[in-house]
N, CA, C, O and the ligand as a Tripos MOL2 file, in Angstrom:
@<TRIPOS>MOLECULE
protein
  289   287    73     0     0
PROTEIN
NO_CHARGES

@<TRIPOS>ATOM
      1 N          18.6940  -27.9360   -6.1890 N.3       1 MET1
      2 CA         18.7220  -27.2300   -5.0390 C.3       1 MET1
      3 C          19.1860  -25.7860   -5.1360 C.2       1 MET1
      4 O          18.5460  -24.8380   -4.6810 O.2       1 MET1
      5 N          20.2790  -25.7030   -5.7250 N.am      2 GLU2
      6 CA         21.0120  -24.4340   -5.9210 C.3       2 GLU2
      7 C          20.1980  -23.6110   -6.9040 C.2       2 GLU2
      8 O          19.9800  -22.4320   -6.6230 O.2       2 GLU2
      9 N          19.7790  -24.0760   -7.9140 N.am      3 SER3
     10 CA         19.0270  -23.2980   -8.9730 C.3       3 SER3
     11 C          17.7690  -22.7870   -8.4200 C.2       3 SER3
     12 O          17.3280  -21.7070   -8.8110 O.2       3 SER3
     13 N          17.1060  -23.5530   -7.4590 N.am      4 LYS4
     14 CA         15.8930  -23.1250   -7.0100 C.3       4 LYS4
     15 C          16.1530  -21.9070   -6.0970 C.2       4 LYS4
     16 O          15.3780  -20.9510   -6.1290 O.2       4 LYS4
     17 N          17.2120  -21.9250   -5.2970 N.am      5 LYS5
     18 CA         17.5540  -20.8310   -4.3450 C.3       5 LYS5
     19 C          17.7130  -19.4910   -5.2360 C.2       5 LYS5
     20 O          17.1610  -18.4350   -4.9280 O.2       5 LYS5
     21 N          18.5330  -19.6560   -6.3750 N.am      6 ILE6
     22 CA         18.7740  -18.4190   -7.2320 C.3       6 ILE6
     23 C          17.4360  -17.9110   -7.7790 C.2       6 ILE6
     24 O          17.1900  -16.7100   -7.8930 O.2       6 ILE6
     25 N          16.6340  -18.8340   -8.0930 N.am      7 ALA7
     26 CA         15.2490  -18.2760   -8.6470 C.3       7 ALA7
     27 C          14.4490  -17.6210   -7.6030 C.2       7 ALA7
     28 O          13.7690  -16.6260   -7.8540 O.2       7 ALA7
     29 N          14.5170  -18.1830   -6.3800 N.am      8 GLU8
     30 CA         13.8490  -17.3460   -5.2690 C.3       8 GLU8
     31 C          14.3320  -15.9750   -5.0950 C.2       8 GLU8
     32 O          13.5870  -15.0080   -4.9340 O.2       8 GLU8
     33 N          15.7810  -15.9240   -5.1380 N.am      9 ILE9
     34 CA         16.3380  -14.6110   -4.9530 C.3       9 ILE9
     35 C          15.8860  -13.6440   -6.0980 C.2       9 ILE9
     36 O          15.5670  -12.4780   -5.8660 O.2       9 ILE9
     37 N          15.8790  -14.1980   -7.3420 N.am     10 MET10
     38 CA         15.6100  -13.2950   -8.3640 C.3      10 MET10
     39 C          14.0870  -12.8240   -8.1900 C.2      10 MET10
     40 O          13.7770  -11.6730   -8.4990 O.2      10 MET10
     41 N          13.1960  -13.6740   -7.7190 N.am     11 VAL11
     42 CA         11.8860  -13.1870   -7.6800 C.3      11 VAL11
     43 C          11.7160  -12.1700   -6.5760 C.2      11 VAL11
     44 O          10.8710  -11.2810   -6.6770 O.2      11 VAL11
     45 N          12.5060  -12.2870   -5.5190 N.am     12 ASN12
     46 CA         12.5040  -11.3910   -4.3840 C.3      12 ASN12
     47 C          12.9890   -9.9410   -5.0050 C.2      12 ASN12
     48 O          12.3990   -8.8840   -4.7810 O.2      12 ASN12
     49 N          14.0590  -10.0640   -5.7490 N.am     13 ILE13
     50 CA         14.7280   -8.7320   -6.4700 C.3      13 ILE13
     51 C          13.5980   -8.1060   -7.3670 C.2      13 ILE13
     52 O          13.4240   -6.8880   -7.3410 O.2      13 ILE13
     53 N          12.8210   -8.9320   -8.1690 N.am     14 VAL14
     54 CA         11.7240   -8.3840   -8.9660 C.3      14 VAL14
     55 C          10.7200   -7.7160   -8.2650 C.2      14 VAL14
     56 O          10.2210   -6.6510   -8.6270 O.2      14 VAL14
     57 N          10.3930   -8.4150   -7.1490 N.am     15 ASN15
     58 CA          9.3010   -7.9360   -6.3630 C.3      15 ASN15
     59 C           9.6180   -6.6780   -5.4950 C.2      15 ASN15
     60 O           8.6760   -5.9570   -5.1680 O.2      15 ASN15
     61 N          10.8610   -6.3800   -5.1120 N.am     16 THR16
     62 CA         11.2210   -5.2990   -4.2620 C.3      16 THR16
     63 C          11.6440   -4.0330   -5.0460 C.2      16 THR16
     64 O          11.6670   -2.9280   -4.5050 O.2      16 THR16
     65 N          11.9880   -4.2420   -6.3780 N.am     17 THR17
     66 CA         12.4210   -3.1530   -7.2450 C.3      17 THR17
     67 C          11.1830   -2.5630   -7.9890 C.2      17 THR17
     68 O          10.6370   -3.1800   -8.9050 O.2      17 THR17
     69 N          10.7570   -1.3190   -7.5470 N.am     18 PRO18
     70 CA          9.6540   -0.7280   -8.2290 C.3      18 PRO18
     71 C           9.9140   -0.3450   -9.5770 C.2      18 PRO18
     72 O          10.9340    0.2960   -9.8310 O.2      18 PRO18
     73 N           8.9550   -0.7250  -10.6370 N.am     19 THR19
     74 CA          8.9810   -0.2220  -11.9010 C.3      19 THR19
     75 C           8.7150    1.3050  -12.0140 C.2      19 THR19
     76 O           8.1190    1.8030  -11.0580 O.2      19 THR19
     77 N           9.0210    2.0130  -12.9020 N.am     20 PRO20
     78 CA          8.6780    3.4460  -13.0410 C.3      20 PRO20
     79 C           7.1640    3.6710  -12.7010 C.2      20 PRO20
     80 O           6.8060    4.6030  -11.9810 O.2      20 PRO20
     81 N           6.3800    2.8580  -13.2030 N.am     21 ILE21
     82 CA          4.8960    2.9070  -13.1060 C.3      21 ILE21
     83 C           4.5990    2.7650  -11.6140 C.2      21 ILE21
     84 O           3.8860    3.6040  -11.0630 O.2      21 ILE21
     85 N           5.0800    1.8080  -10.9850 N.am     22 GLU22
     86 CA          4.7770    1.5640   -9.5570 C.3      22 GLU22
     87 C           5.3680    2.7330   -8.7410 C.2      22 GLU22
     88 O           4.7410    3.1820   -7.7810 O.2      22 GLU22
     89 N           6.5320    3.2180   -9.0980 N.am     23 GLN23
     90 CA          7.0280    4.3550   -8.4320 C.3      23 GLN23
     91 C           6.1170    5.6450   -8.6140 C.2      23 GLN23
     92 O           5.9210    6.4710   -7.7230 O.2      23 GLN23
     93 N           5.6570    5.6900   -9.7290 N.am     24 TYR24
     94 CA          4.8090    6.9160  -10.0210 C.3      24 TYR24
     95 C           3.4880    6.7280   -9.2280 C.2      24 TYR24
     96 O           2.9920    7.6920   -8.6460 O.2      24 TYR24
     97 N           2.9160    5.5100   -9.1980 N.am     25 LEU25
     98 CA          1.7120    5.3450   -8.3760 C.3      25 LEU25
     99 C           1.9840    5.5160   -6.8690 C.2      25 LEU25
    100 O           1.1260    5.9910   -6.1260 O.2      25 LEU25
    101 N           3.0840    5.1560   -6.4720 N.am     26 GLU26
    102 CA          3.3650    5.3040   -5.0960 C.3      26 GLU26
    103 C           3.4980    6.8830   -4.6920 C.2      26 GLU26
    104 O           2.9460    7.3950   -3.7190 O.2      26 GLU26
    105 N           4.3350    7.5480   -5.6270 N.am     27 ASP27
    106 CA          4.3690    9.0320   -5.2830 C.3      27 ASP27
    107 C           2.9610    9.5380   -5.4740 C.2      27 ASP27
    108 O           2.6200   10.4820   -4.7610 O.2      27 ASP27
    109 N           2.0900    9.0380   -6.3450 N.am     28 TYR28
    110 CA          0.8350    9.6780   -6.6400 C.3      28 TYR28
    111 C          -0.1410    9.4690   -5.4060 C.2      28 TYR28
    112 O          -0.9560   10.3460   -5.1200 O.2      28 TYR28
    113 N          -0.0400    8.2720   -4.6700 N.am     29 ASN29
    114 CA         -0.9440    7.9930   -3.7520 C.3      29 ASN29
    115 C          -0.4860    8.2370   -2.2850 C.2      29 ASN29
    116 O          -1.3170    8.1960   -1.3770 O.2      29 ASN29
    117 N           0.7440    8.4730   -2.0600 N.am     30 TYR30
    118 CA          1.1670    8.7140   -0.7070 C.3      30 TYR30
    119 C           1.8860    9.9500   -0.6250 C.2      30 TYR30
    120 O           2.5090   10.4420   -1.5660 O.2      30 TYR30
    121 N           1.7720   10.5070    0.6730 N.am     31 CYS31
    122 CA          2.4010   11.7610    1.0320 C.3      31 CYS31
    123 C           3.8520   11.7170    1.0060 C.2      31 CYS31
    124 O           4.4620   10.8490    1.6300 O.2      31 CYS31
    125 N           4.5230   12.7410    0.2140 N.am     32 PRO32
    126 CA          5.9450   12.7240    0.1530 C.3      32 PRO32
    127 C           6.5470   13.0600    1.3540 C.2      32 PRO32
    128 O           7.7550   12.8410    1.4430 O.2      32 PRO32
    129 N           5.8690   13.6230    2.4500 N.am     33 LEU33
    130 CA          6.4560   13.9430    3.6410 C.3      33 LEU33
    131 C           6.5360   12.8490    4.7100 C.2      33 LEU33
    132 O           7.5870   12.5530    5.2790 O.2      33 LEU33
    133 N           5.2370   12.2120    4.9640 N.am     34 CYS34
    134 CA          5.2270   11.1700    6.0100 C.3      34 CYS34
    135 C           4.8480    9.8840    5.4380 C.2      34 CYS34
    136 O           4.8600    8.8880    6.1610 O.2      34 CYS34
    137 N           4.4830    9.8020    4.1030 N.am     35 GLY35
    138 CA          4.1060    8.4450    3.5000 C.3      35 GLY35
    139 C           2.8050    7.8750    3.8370 C.2      35 GLY35
    140 O           2.5690    6.6800    3.6630 O.2      35 GLY35
    141 N           1.9090    8.7440    4.3410 N.am     36 ASP36
    142 CA          0.6080    8.3810    4.6280 C.3      36 ASP36
    143 C          -0.2440    8.4780    3.2420 C.2      36 ASP36
    144 O           0.0370    9.2460    2.3220 O.2      36 ASP36
    145 N          -1.2960    7.5950    3.2570 N.am     37 GLU37
    146 CA         -2.1150    7.7100    1.9590 C.3      37 GLU37
    147 C          -2.7760    9.0320    1.8860 C.2      37 GLU37
    148 O          -3.2820    9.6160    2.8450 O.2      37 GLU37
    149 N          -2.7230    9.4940    0.5350 N.am     38 LEU38
    150 CA         -3.2920   10.7790    0.2630 C.3      38 LEU38
    151 C          -4.8680   10.6690    0.1070 C.2      38 LEU38
    152 O          -5.4360    9.6920   -0.3800 O.2      38 LEU38
    153 N          -5.4270   11.6890    0.5370 N.am     39 LEU39
    154 CA         -7.0130   11.6170    0.3730 C.3      39 LEU39
    155 C          -7.2180   12.5420   -0.9220 C.2      39 LEU39
    156 O          -6.7870   13.6930   -0.9920 O.2      39 LEU39
    157 N          -7.8770   11.9390   -1.8600 N.am     40 TYR40
    158 CA         -8.1630   12.6900   -3.0970 C.3      40 TYR40
    159 C          -9.5840   13.1270   -3.2090 C.2      40 TYR40
    160 O         -10.4850   12.3610   -2.8670 O.2      40 TYR40
    161 N          -9.8320   14.3350   -3.6780 N.am     41 THR41
    162 CA        -11.0910   14.8220   -4.0150 C.3      41 THR41
    163 C         -11.1490   15.2640   -5.3730 C.2      41 THR41
    164 O         -10.1700   15.8370   -5.8510 O.2      41 THR41
    165 N         -12.1850   15.0660   -6.0550 N.am     42 HIS42
    166 CA        -12.3090   15.3620   -7.4390 C.3      42 HIS42
    167 C         -13.6080   16.2370   -7.4720 C.2      42 HIS42
    168 O         -14.6890   15.7990   -7.0770 O.2      42 HIS42
    169 N         -13.4400   17.4560   -7.9490 N.am     43 VAL43
    170 CA        -14.6970   18.3840   -8.0760 C.3      43 VAL43
    171 C         -14.8120   18.6410   -9.4750 C.2      43 VAL43
    172 O         -13.8970   19.1770  -10.1010 O.2      43 VAL43
    173 N         -15.9020   18.2820  -10.0070 N.am     44 THR44
    174 CA        -16.2460   18.4750  -11.5360 C.3      44 THR44
    175 C         -17.0460   19.7070  -11.7100 C.2      44 THR44
    176 O         -18.1310   19.8840  -11.1550 O.2      44 THR44
    177 N         -16.4630   20.5630  -12.5130 N.am     45 HIS45
    178 CA        -17.2110   21.8230  -12.9410 C.3      45 HIS45
    179 C         -17.7280   21.6820  -14.3460 C.2      45 HIS45
    180 O         -17.0400   22.0380  -15.3030 O.2      45 HIS45
    181 N         -18.9270   21.1680  -14.4830 N.am     46 PHE46
    182 CA        -19.4100   20.8030  -15.7540 C.3      46 PHE46
    183 C         -19.5220   22.0390  -16.6540 C.2      46 PHE46
    184 O         -19.3200   22.0120  -17.8670 O.2      46 PHE46
    185 N         -19.8520   23.0890  -15.9700 N.am     47 GLY47
    186 CA        -20.0850   24.4260  -16.7750 C.3      47 GLY47
    187 C         -18.6830   24.8140  -17.4390 C.2      47 GLY47
    188 O         -18.6450   25.3520  -18.5460 O.2      47 GLY47
    189 N         -17.6270   24.5370  -16.7640 N.am     48 HIS48
    190 CA        -16.3910   24.9420  -17.3620 C.3      48 HIS48
    191 C         -15.6260   23.7550  -18.0210 C.2      48 HIS48
    192 O         -14.5020   23.8860  -18.5040 O.2      48 HIS48
    193 N         -16.2990   22.6290  -18.0030 N.am     49 SER49
    194 CA        -15.5730   21.2850  -18.4800 C.3      49 SER49
    195 C         -14.2330   21.1260  -17.8020 C.2      49 SER49
    196 O         -13.2040   20.9220  -18.4470 O.2      49 SER49
    197 N         -14.2700   21.2240  -16.4640 N.am     50 LEU50
    198 CA        -13.0330   21.0400  -15.7900 C.3      50 LEU50
    199 C         -13.1190   20.0730  -14.5830 C.2      50 LEU50
    200 O         -14.1100   20.1010  -13.8520 O.2      50 LEU50
    201 N         -12.1930   19.3010  -14.3880 N.am     51 VAL51
    202 CA        -12.1240   18.3470  -13.1330 C.3      51 VAL51
    203 C         -11.0320   18.9330  -12.4460 C.2      51 VAL51
    204 O          -9.9010   19.0150  -12.9260 O.2      51 VAL51
    205 N         -11.4290   19.4190  -11.1100 N.am     52 LYS52
    206 CA        -10.4060   19.9150  -10.2730 C.3      52 LYS52
    207 C          -9.8650   18.7210   -9.2560 C.2      52 LYS52
    208 O         -10.6460   18.1830   -8.4710 O.2      52 LYS52
    209 N          -8.6020   18.3870   -9.3260 N.am     53 GLU53
    210 CA         -8.1930   17.2810   -8.5350 C.3      53 GLU53
    211 C          -7.3390   17.8330   -7.4760 C.2      53 GLU53
    212 O          -6.3560   18.5260   -7.7400 O.2      53 GLU53
    213 N          -7.7500   17.4940   -6.1090 N.am     54 GLU54
    214 CA         -6.9550   17.8780   -5.0750 C.3      54 GLU54
    215 C          -6.5510   16.6570   -4.1540 C.2      54 GLU54
    216 O          -7.3190   15.7270   -3.9090 O.2      54 GLU54
    217 N          -5.4000   16.7510   -3.7240 N.am     55 ALA55
    218 CA         -4.9410   15.6320   -2.7830 C.3      55 ALA55
    219 C          -4.5000   16.3210   -1.4020 C.2      55 ALA55
    220 O          -3.8760   17.3830   -1.3900 O.2      55 ALA55
    221 N          -4.8360   15.7020   -0.3560 N.am     56 HIS56
    222 CA         -4.0750   16.3210    0.8650 C.3      56 HIS56
    223 C          -3.8640   15.1320    1.7880 C.2      56 HIS56
    224 O          -4.3870   14.0240    1.6660 O.2      56 HIS56
    225 N          -3.0300   15.5230    2.7130 N.am     57 CYS57
    226 CA         -2.4970   14.5370    3.7630 C.3      57 CYS57
    227 C          -3.1080   15.0490    4.9910 C.2      57 CYS57
    228 O          -3.0010   16.2130    5.3760 O.2      57 CYS57
    229 N          -3.8010   14.0500    5.6310 N.am     58 GLU58
    230 CA         -4.5110   14.2440    6.9540 C.3      58 GLU58
    231 C          -3.4510   14.4970    8.0210 C.2      58 GLU58
    232 O          -3.7160   15.3210    8.8970 O.2      58 GLU58
    233 N          -2.3300   13.8960    8.0320 N.am     59 SER59
    234 CA         -1.3130   13.9930    9.0870 C.3      59 SER59
    235 C          -0.6820   15.2840    9.0500 C.2      59 SER59
    236 O          -0.5420   15.9610   10.0690 O.2      59 SER59
    237 N          -0.2370   15.7060    7.7380 N.am     60 CYS60
    238 CA          0.5950   16.9090    7.6670 C.3      60 CYS60
    239 C          -0.2020   18.0150    7.3320 C.2      60 CYS60
    240 O           0.3430   19.1190    7.3450 O.2      60 CYS60
    241 N          -1.4830   17.9220    7.0110 N.am     61 LYS61
    242 CA         -2.3550   19.0470    6.7220 C.3      61 LYS61
    243 C          -1.8200   19.8710    5.6420 C.2      61 LYS61
    244 O          -1.8660   21.0980    5.7260 O.2      61 LYS61
    245 N          -1.2560   19.2050    4.5170 N.am     62 ILE62
    246 CA         -0.7690   19.9560    3.3430 C.3      62 ILE62
    247 C          -1.5860   19.4750    2.1390 C.2      62 ILE62
    248 O          -2.0830   18.3500    2.1040 O.2      62 ILE62
    249 N          -1.6870   20.2490    1.2910 N.am     63 LYS63
    250 CA         -2.2850   20.0360    0.0460 C.3      63 LYS63
    251 C          -1.0990   19.6630   -1.0580 C.2      63 LYS63
    252 O          -0.1780   20.4360   -1.3220 O.2      63 LYS63
    253 N          -1.2510   18.5020   -1.5900 N.am     64 VAL64
    254 CA         -0.0890   18.0900   -2.3220 C.3      64 VAL64
    255 C          -0.2890   18.2180   -3.7020 C.2      64 VAL64
    256 O           0.6810   18.4700   -4.4170 O.2      64 VAL64
    257 N          -1.5750   18.0600   -4.2490 N.am     65 LYS65
    258 CA         -1.6540   18.2800   -5.8210 C.3      65 LYS65
    259 C          -2.8170   19.0370   -5.9700 C.2      65 LYS65
    260 O          -3.7360   18.9710   -5.1540 O.2      65 LYS65
    261 N          -2.8400   19.8070   -7.0330 N.am     66 ASN66
    262 CA         -3.9420   20.4820   -7.5010 C.3      66 ASN66
    263 C          -3.8910   20.6470   -9.0810 C.2      66 ASN66
    264 O          -3.3990   21.6120   -9.6670 O.2      66 ASN66
    265 N          -4.4650   19.5720   -9.6500 N.am     67 ASN67
    266 CA         -4.4060   19.6420  -11.0230 C.3      67 ASN67
    267 C          -5.7520   19.8350  -11.6270 C.2      67 ASN67
    268 O          -6.7590   19.3650  -11.0970 O.2      67 ASN67
    269 N          -5.7810   20.5660  -12.8000 N.am     68 ASP68
    270 CA         -7.0500   20.7930  -13.3460 C.3      68 ASP68
    271 C          -6.9520   19.7880  -14.6650 C.2      68 ASP68
    272 O          -5.9510   19.7700  -15.3820 O.2      68 ASP68
    273 N          -8.0610   18.9950  -14.8830 N.am     69 HIS69
    274 CA         -8.1660   18.1510  -16.1130 C.3      69 HIS69
    275 C          -9.2310   18.8450  -16.9460 C.2      69 HIS69
    276 O         -10.2630   19.2420  -16.4060 O.2      69 HIS69
    277 N          -9.0160   19.0000  -18.2160 N.am     70 LYS70
    278 CA        -10.0250   19.5520  -19.0840 C.3      70 LYS70
    279 C         -10.6960   18.2540  -19.5540 C.2      70 LYS70
    280 O         -10.0160   17.2890  -19.9030 O.2      70 LYS70
    281 N         -12.1170   18.2390  -19.5610 N.am     71 LEU71
    282 CA        -12.8930   17.1230  -20.0170 C.3      71 LEU71
    283 C         -12.9340   17.1870  -21.5620 C.2      71 LEU71
    284 O         -13.0910   18.2460  -22.1690 O.2      71 LEU71
    285 N         -12.7780   15.9370  -22.1790 N.am     72 GLN72
    286 CA        -12.7290   15.8180  -23.5550 C.3      72 GLN72
    287 C         -14.0610   15.8250  -24.0230 C.2      72 GLN72
    288 O         -14.2930   15.7310  -25.2280 O.2      72 GLN72
    289 ZN          1.7900   13.7130    5.2590 Zn       73 ZN73
@<TRIPOS>BOND
     1     1     2 1
     2     2     3 1
     3     3     4 2
     4     3     5 am
     5     5     6 1
     6     6     7 1
     7     7     8 2
     8     7     9 am
     9     9    10 1
    10    10    11 1
    11    11    12 2
    12    11    13 am
    13    13    14 1
    14    14    15 1
    15    15    16 2
    16    15    17 am
    17    17    18 1
    18    18    19 1
    19    19    20 2
    20    19    21 am
    21    21    22 1
    22    22    23 1
    23    23    24 2
    24    23    25 am
    25    25    26 1
    26    26    27 1
    27    27    28 2
    28    27    29 am
    29    29    30 1
    30    30    31 1
    31    31    32 2
    32    31    33 am
    33    33    34 1
    34    34    35 1
    35    35    36 2
    36    35    37 am
    37    37    38 1
    38    38    39 1
    39    39    40 2
    40    39    41 am
    41    41    42 1
    42    42    43 1
    43    43    44 2
    44    43    45 am
    45    45    46 1
    46    46    47 1
    47    47    48 2
    48    47    49 am
    49    49    50 1
    50    50    51 1
    51    51    52 2
    52    51    53 am
    53    53    54 1
    54    54    55 1
    55    55    56 2
    56    55    57 am
    57    57    58 1
    58    58    59 1
    59    59    60 2
    60    59    61 am
    61    61    62 1
    62    62    63 1
    63    63    64 2
    64    63    65 am
    65    65    66 1
    66    66    67 1
    67    67    68 2
    68    67    69 am
    69    69    70 1
    70    70    71 1
    71    71    72 2
    72    71    73 am
    73    73    74 1
    74    74    75 1
    75    75    76 2
    76    75    77 am
    77    77    78 1
    78    78    79 1
    79    79    80 2
    80    79    81 am
    81    81    82 1
    82    82    83 1
    83    83    84 2
    84    83    85 am
    85    85    86 1
    86    86    87 1
    87    87    88 2
    88    87    89 am
    89    89    90 1
    90    90    91 1
    91    91    92 2
    92    91    93 am
    93    93    94 1
    94    94    95 1
    95    95    96 2
    96    95    97 am
    97    97    98 1
    98    98    99 1
    99    99   100 2
   100    99   101 am
   101   101   102 1
   102   102   103 1
   103   103   104 2
   104   103   105 am
   105   105   106 1
   106   106   107 1
   107   107   108 2
   108   107   109 am
   109   109   110 1
   110   110   111 1
   111   111   112 2
   112   111   113 am
   113   113   114 1
   114   114   115 1
   115   115   116 2
   116   115   117 am
   117   117   118 1
   118   118   119 1
   119   119   120 2
   120   119   121 am
   121   121   122 1
   122   122   123 1
   123   123   124 2
   124   123   125 am
   125   125   126 1
   126   126   127 1
   127   127   128 2
   128   127   129 am
   129   129   130 1
   130   130   131 1
   131   131   132 2
   132   131   133 am
   133   133   134 1
   134   134   135 1
   135   135   136 2
   136   135   137 am
   137   137   138 1
   138   138   139 1
   139   139   140 2
   140   139   141 am
   141   141   142 1
   142   142   143 1
   143   143   144 2
   144   143   145 am
   145   145   146 1
   146   146   147 1
   147   147   148 2
   148   147   149 am
   149   149   150 1
   150   150   151 1
   151   151   152 2
   152   151   153 am
   153   153   154 1
   154   154   155 1
   155   155   156 2
   156   155   157 am
   157   157   158 1
   158   158   159 1
   159   159   160 2
   160   159   161 am
   161   161   162 1
   162   162   163 1
   163   163   164 2
   164   163   165 am
   165   165   166 1
   166   166   167 1
   167   167   168 2
   168   167   169 am
   169   169   170 1
   170   170   171 1
   171   171   172 2
   172   171   173 am
   173   173   174 1
   174   174   175 1
   175   175   176 2
   176   175   177 am
   177   177   178 1
   178   178   179 1
   179   179   180 2
   180   179   181 am
   181   181   182 1
   182   182   183 1
   183   183   184 2
   184   183   185 am
   185   185   186 1
   186   186   187 1
   187   187   188 2
   188   187   189 am
   189   189   190 1
   190   190   191 1
   191   191   192 2
   192   191   193 am
   193   193   194 1
   194   194   195 1
   195   195   196 2
   196   195   197 am
   197   197   198 1
   198   198   199 1
   199   199   200 2
   200   199   201 am
   201   201   202 1
   202   202   203 1
   203   203   204 2
   204   203   205 am
   205   205   206 1
   206   206   207 1
   207   207   208 2
   208   207   209 am
   209   209   210 1
   210   210   211 1
   211   211   212 2
   212   211   213 am
   213   213   214 1
   214   214   215 1
   215   215   216 2
   216   215   217 am
   217   217   218 1
   218   218   219 1
   219   219   220 2
   220   219   221 am
   221   221   222 1
   222   222   223 1
   223   223   224 2
   224   223   225 am
   225   225   226 1
   226   226   227 1
   227   227   228 2
   228   227   229 am
   229   229   230 1
   230   230   231 1
   231   231   232 2
   232   231   233 am
   233   233   234 1
   234   234   235 1
   235   235   236 2
   236   235   237 am
   237   237   238 1
   238   238   239 1
   239   239   240 2
   240   239   241 am
   241   241   242 1
   242   242   243 1
   243   243   244 2
   244   243   245 am
   245   245   246 1
   246   246   247 1
   247   247   248 2
   248   247   249 am
   249   249   250 1
   250   250   251 1
   251   251   252 2
   252   251   253 am
   253   253   254 1
   254   254   255 1
   255   255   256 2
   256   255   257 am
   257   257   258 1
   258   258   259 1
   259   259   260 2
   260   259   261 am
   261   261   262 1
   262   262   263 1
   263   263   264 2
   264   263   265 am
   265   265   266 1
   266   266   267 1
   267   267   268 2
   268   267   269 am
   269   269   270 1
   270   270   271 1
   271   271   272 2
   272   271   273 am
   273   273   274 1
   274   274   275 1
   275   275   276 2
   276   275   277 am
   277   277   278 1
   278   278   279 1
   279   279   280 2
   280   279   281 am
   281   281   282 1
   282   282   283 1
   283   283   284 2
   284   283   285 am
   285   285   286 1
   286   286   287 1
   287   287   288 2
@<TRIPOS>SUBSTRUCTURE
     1 MET1         2 RESIDUE 1 A MET
     2 GLU2         6 RESIDUE 1 A GLU
     3 SER3        10 RESIDUE 1 A SER
     4 LYS4        14 RESIDUE 1 A LYS
     5 LYS5        18 RESIDUE 1 A LYS
     6 ILE6        22 RESIDUE 1 A ILE
     7 ALA7        26 RESIDUE 1 A ALA
     8 GLU8        30 RESIDUE 1 A GLU
     9 ILE9        34 RESIDUE 1 A ILE
    10 MET10       38 RESIDUE 1 A MET
    11 VAL11       42 RESIDUE 1 A VAL
    12 ASN12       46 RESIDUE 1 A ASN
    13 ILE13       50 RESIDUE 1 A ILE
    14 VAL14       54 RESIDUE 1 A VAL
    15 ASN15       58 RESIDUE 1 A ASN
    16 THR16       62 RESIDUE 1 A THR
    17 THR17       66 RESIDUE 1 A THR
    18 PRO18       70 RESIDUE 1 A PRO
    19 THR19       74 RESIDUE 1 A THR
    20 PRO20       78 RESIDUE 1 A PRO
    21 ILE21       82 RESIDUE 1 A ILE
    22 GLU22       86 RESIDUE 1 A GLU
    23 GLN23       90 RESIDUE 1 A GLN
    24 TYR24       94 RESIDUE 1 A TYR
    25 LEU25       98 RESIDUE 1 A LEU
    26 GLU26      102 RESIDUE 1 A GLU
    27 ASP27      106 RESIDUE 1 A ASP
    28 TYR28      110 RESIDUE 1 A TYR
    29 ASN29      114 RESIDUE 1 A ASN
    30 TYR30      118 RESIDUE 1 A TYR
    31 CYS31      122 RESIDUE 1 A CYS
    32 PRO32      126 RESIDUE 1 A PRO
    33 LEU33      130 RESIDUE 1 A LEU
    34 CYS34      134 RESIDUE 1 A CYS
    35 GLY35      138 RESIDUE 1 A GLY
    36 ASP36      142 RESIDUE 1 A ASP
    37 GLU37      146 RESIDUE 1 A GLU
    38 LEU38      150 RESIDUE 1 A LEU
    39 LEU39      154 RESIDUE 1 A LEU
    40 TYR40      158 RESIDUE 1 A TYR
    41 THR41      162 RESIDUE 1 A THR
    42 HIS42      166 RESIDUE 1 A HIS
    43 VAL43      170 RESIDUE 1 A VAL
    44 THR44      174 RESIDUE 1 A THR
    45 HIS45      178 RESIDUE 1 A HIS
    46 PHE46      182 RESIDUE 1 A PHE
    47 GLY47      186 RESIDUE 1 A GLY
    48 HIS48      190 RESIDUE 1 A HIS
    49 SER49      194 RESIDUE 1 A SER
    50 LEU50      198 RESIDUE 1 A LEU
    51 VAL51      202 RESIDUE 1 A VAL
    52 LYS52      206 RESIDUE 1 A LYS
    53 GLU53      210 RESIDUE 1 A GLU
    54 GLU54      214 RESIDUE 1 A GLU
    55 ALA55      218 RESIDUE 1 A ALA
    56 HIS56      222 RESIDUE 1 A HIS
    57 CYS57      226 RESIDUE 1 A CYS
    58 GLU58      230 RESIDUE 1 A GLU
    59 SER59      234 RESIDUE 1 A SER
    60 CYS60      238 RESIDUE 1 A CYS
    61 LYS61      242 RESIDUE 1 A LYS
    62 ILE62      246 RESIDUE 1 A ILE
    63 LYS63      250 RESIDUE 1 A LYS
    64 VAL64      254 RESIDUE 1 A VAL
    65 LYS65      258 RESIDUE 1 A LYS
    66 ASN66      262 RESIDUE 1 A ASN
    67 ASN67      266 RESIDUE 1 A ASN
    68 ASP68      270 RESIDUE 1 A ASP
    69 HIS69      274 RESIDUE 1 A HIS
    70 LYS70      278 RESIDUE 1 A LYS
    71 LEU71      282 RESIDUE 1 A LEU
    72 GLN72      286 RESIDUE 1 A GLN
    73 ZN73       289 GROUP 0 **** ****
């Protein structure tokens, strides 16, 4: 009985502690101001071999990220 309870608590701790990757994905997908899901747009400029990545929050009307990725 006791050992089962400890196991359940440990599972809960594992599930509620975000790994660095999960934390990164959460930062990446959600607005840092209000926590709403970010809307991503990717605009590909084939002529320049660039992908322009933009994320914005509908609620805050802010642009959060603007990364350029060079196509390999
Ligand atoms: Zn927001």
